[in-house]
Steps between C-alpha positions, in 0.01 A plus 500: 500500500636841409442800724268651240266204553429640847223753560611864462836416338528600136799453274649838598490435875623145441801641314566748783483222758729280290743791489534491878542125513143388558399238243254271675194519719694331778773766487240778498313349793823445694618857448160657562336799341665772711852370440427450130381861470804625688725317255305635204525851643878480467456478121226755444178649629241281665153563636256360750295338226804296396547398865137392520529318167796299626326423829192388310714277281652340809150441638384392153219757495428822314649790692159668522397218735763594759321664791548869569659414835747263334583762235564755773725254686697432180532872434626559853750212474626639168546849646676370812748269330 
């Protein structure tokens, strides 16, 4: 399974993730969404929607299904890293 087979991950984000050494779902899940975004941030701009997209991919759900409280917790974790 390629990363782009996961919800929320298109070919562009897959390529970005590959560029930071994340090639499989297992690697993405192990690293986690906040760490993945932090690594991506070193190579260019990121946004909260990309963070939520990655978290949704890890959970195997559309990012819109992540609760507001969970999105706020992710946002806070991203800002405090």
